[in-house]
C-alpha positions as CSV (number, residue, x, y, z in Angstrom):
1,M,9.7,133.1,-3.4
2,Q,8.0,130.5,-5.5
3,L,9.9,127.2,-5.9
4,E,9.1,123.7,-7.3
5,V,11.2,120.8,-6.2
6,L,10.9,117.4,-7.9
7,G,13.0,114.4,-6.8
8,L,13.2,110.8,-7.7
9,I,15.1,108.0,-5.9
10,K,15.9,105.1,-8.3
11,G,17.6,101.8,-8.0
12,T,20.4,100.7,-10.3
13,D,17.7,99.1,-12.5
14,D,16.2,102.6,-13.0
15,K,13.1,101.5,-11.0
16,I,11.6,104.4,-9.0
17,H,11.6,103.7,-5.2
18,S,10.3,107.0,-4.0
19,R,9.4,110.5,-5.0
20,L,9.9,113.7,-3.0
21,G,9.5,117.5,-3.3
22,G,6.5,119.8,-3.8
23,S,5.7,123.5,-4.4
24,F,6.7,126.2,-2.0
25,D,5.4,129.7,-1.8
26,V,7.2,131.8,0.9
27,R,6.7,135.4,1.8
28,L,10.0,137.0,2.8
29,T,10.8,140.0,4.9
30,A,13.5,142.4,3.5
31,A,16.0,140.9,6.0
32,Q,15.2,137.4,4.9
33,Y,15.5,138.3,1.2
34,Q,18.9,139.8,1.8
35,S,20.0,136.7,3.8
36,I,19.0,134.4,0.9
37,M,20.7,136.6,-1.7
38,S,24.0,136.4,0.2
39,N,23.7,132.8,1.2
40,N,21.6,129.8,0.0
41,I,18.3,128.0,0.7
42,F,18.2,124.8,2.7
43,Y,15.6,122.2,1.7
44,R,15.3,119.0,3.7
45,Q,13.0,115.9,3.4
46,D,13.7,112.7,5.3
47,M,12.9,109.1,4.3
48,E,14.0,105.6,5.1
49,L,15.7,103.4,2.5
50,A,16.8,99.8,2.7
51,P,20.5,98.9,2.1
52,G,21.5,99.2,-1.5
53,T,22.7,101.5,-4.3
54,Y,20.5,104.3,-5.4
55,N,20.5,107.3,-7.8
56,V,19.0,110.5,-6.4
57,E,17.7,112.9,-9.1
58,L,16.6,116.4,-8.2
59,I,15.2,119.3,-10.2
60,V,14.5,122.8,-8.7
61,R,12.5,125.4,-10.6
62,D,12.0,129.0,-9.7
63,R,8.6,129.9,-11.0
64,L,9.2,133.6,-10.9
65,S,12.3,133.6,-13.1
66,E,11.5,130.3,-14.8
67,K,15.1,129.2,-14.2
68,M,15.8,125.6,-13.5
69,T,18.7,123.6,-12.1
70,A,19.2,119.8,-11.7
71,R,21.6,117.4,-9.9
72,R,22.1,113.7,-9.8
73,E,23.9,111.9,-7.0
74,R,24.8,108.2,-6.3
75,L,23.9,107.0,-2.8
76,V,25.3,103.7,-1.4
77,L,23.8,102.4,1.8
78,P,25.8,99.3,3.0
79,E,24.4,96.4,4.9
80,A,24.8,96.7,8.7
81,D,27.7,94.5,9.9
82,S,30.3,94.3,12.7
83,E,33.0,96.3,10.9
84,F,34.4,99.4,12.4
85,S,32.9,102.1,10.1
86,M,31.8,105.7,9.8
87,T,29.1,107.6,7.9
88,S,29.8,110.1,5.2
89,V,31.1,113.4,6.6
90,V,28.7,116.3,6.7
91,L,30.1,119.8,6.5
92,S,28.2,122.8,7.8
93,R,28.5,126.4,8.8
94,H,25.3,126.6,10.9
95,A,23.5,124.7,13.7
96,D,20.0,125.4,15.2
97,P,18.9,124.7,18.8
98,A,17.4,121.3,19.2
99,R,14.0,122.8,19.9
100,R,13.7,123.7,16.2
101,L,14.0,120.1,15.0
102,P,11.9,119.3,11.9
103,Q,8.2,118.3,12.6
104,G,7.9,114.8,13.8
105,A,11.4,114.6,15.4
106,T,10.5,114.5,19.1
107,A,13.9,113.6,20.6
108,E,17.6,113.9,19.7
109,G,17.8,110.2,18.8
110,A,15.0,110.6,16.3
111,D,16.9,113.1,14.1
112,V,20.0,111.9,12.3
113,L,21.6,115.4,12.2
114,S,21.2,116.3,15.9
115,H,23.7,116.0,18.7
116,D,24.2,117.6,22.1
117,G,21.2,120.0,21.9
118,A,21.9,121.2,18.3
119,Q,20.7,120.3,14.9
120,I,23.3,120.5,12.1
121,Q,22.2,122.2,8.9
122,P,24.4,120.7,6.1
123,S,26.0,122.9,3.5
124,P,25.6,120.9,0.2
125,S,27.7,123.4,-1.8
126,R,30.6,123.1,0.7
127,E,31.4,126.8,0.2
128,F,32.4,128.8,3.2
129,R,33.6,132.3,4.0
130,P,36.7,133.6,5.8
131,G,35.8,133.7,9.5
132,D,33.2,130.9,9.3
133,N,33.4,128.0,11.7
134,L,33.6,124.7,9.7
135,I,31.3,122.3,11.5
136,I,32.2,118.6,10.9
137,F,29.6,115.9,11.7
138,F,29.6,112.1,11.3
139,K,28.9,108.9,13.2
140,V,31.1,105.9,14.0
141,Y,29.8,102.4,14.3
142,N,31.1,99.1,15.9
143,A,33.8,100.6,18.0
144,P,35.1,97.8,20.4
145,T,35.2,98.8,24.1
146,S,38.1,99.2,26.5
147,E,37.2,99.1,30.2
148,K,33.5,99.2,29.2
149,K,33.9,102.3,27.1
150,P,34.6,102.7,23.4
151,L,37.6,104.8,22.5
152,V,38.1,106.4,19.1
153,M,40.6,109.2,18.3
154,V,39.6,111.5,15.5
155,T,42.2,113.6,13.8
156,V,41.1,116.6,11.7
157,T,43.5,118.2,9.3
158,L,42.6,121.0,6.8
159,M,44.6,120.5,3.7
160,K,45.5,122.8,0.8
161,D,47.5,121.6,-2.3
162,G,48.2,118.3,-0.5
163,K,49.7,120.0,2.6
164,A,48.4,120.8,6.0
165,A,47.0,124.3,6.1
166,V,46.7,124.4,9.9
167,K,48.0,122.2,12.7
168,P,46.0,118.9,13.0
169,V,43.5,118.7,15.8
170,V,42.8,115.5,17.7
171,Y,39.5,114.7,19.5
172,P,38.6,111.6,21.6
173,L,35.2,109.9,21.2
174,S,34.0,107.7,24.0
175,E,30.3,108.5,24.7
176,R,28.1,105.9,23.0
177,A,24.5,106.6,22.1
178,S,22.2,103.6,21.9
179,E,19.4,104.8,19.6
180,P,18.5,104.0,16.9
181,V,21.6,101.6,17.0
182,P,24.8,102.0,19.1
183,H,27.1,104.7,17.7
184,L,29.5,107.5,18.5
185,T,28.8,111.0,17.2
186,F,31.5,113.4,16.1
187,A,30.3,117.0,16.0
188,R,33.0,119.7,16.3
189,Y,34.0,122.9,14.5
190,V,37.3,124.3,13.2
191,S,37.8,128.0,12.7
192,L,38.5,129.2,9.2
193,A,39.5,132.7,10.3
194,E,43.1,132.5,9.4
195,L,42.7,130.7,6.0
196,P,42.7,132.6,2.7
197,P,40.1,131.9,0.0
198,G,40.8,128.8,-2.1
199,K,40.1,125.1,-2.5
200,Y,40.7,122.8,0.5
201,D,40.2,119.3,1.8
202,A,39.1,118.2,5.3
203,K,41.1,115.1,6.1
204,I,39.3,113.0,8.7
205,E,41.0,110.0,10.3
206,A,39.2,107.9,12.9
207,E,41.4,105.4,14.8
208,N,40.0,102.6,16.9
209,M,42.3,102.6,19.9
210,V,41.5,99.0,20.8
211,T,42.1,97.4,17.4
212,R,44.3,100.2,16.0
213,K,42.2,100.2,12.8
214,V,42.1,103.6,11.0
215,I,39.4,104.7,8.6
216,K,39.8,107.9,6.6
217,Q,37.8,110.3,4.5
218,L,38.9,113.3,2.4
219,V,36.1,115.9,2.0
220,P,36.6,118.8,-0.4
221,F,35.4,122.3,0.4
222,A,36.1,125.9,-0.7
223,I,36.5,129.2,1.1
224,T,35.1,132.1,-1.0
225,R,35.7,135.8,-0.8
């Protein structure tokens, strides 16, 4: 497998803030080849950015077939404040043991996609298969405390055509991590075993049980045959 990845991170003024990517030549076993043909390739590169609005532009080229694909995404990083808030929701179908963290990440707190001994591998395509476990991952900030512990109730509802496809599931969050800044981490999975192929939404509601403030996200995904 021979891939070239070229990425640019630009500000709203079109100024280039950072570049990423490189060339990757990988020898595959027969089993690895079959796995890639029936799944996808996960590429990750981490970097730190100041608060602001950015455009992320990516081009991937397969040198063997000379095929190319490109994508452009808008990224908004808000200023840190005291408002009860949550990160964008990450959907995944796979997690690795923490011992396989990317090079340079020496502890759970050092890797933004790790929790409770596992590293989440995001699924950018948001495509899943019947029988997969849909892993839902995000972080909550600035949750006031009650009796010295924060308490947030998270409700997850899988929706199809605007209606609940399964019974909503409620999870409490109360264990605060202090690094790199205080936060609560939500990392749970929902089985897709009983759902037919089609387009769905994961409706995420996080309620602060002290102030009763609710924040919501609706994340689209698909179940393929």
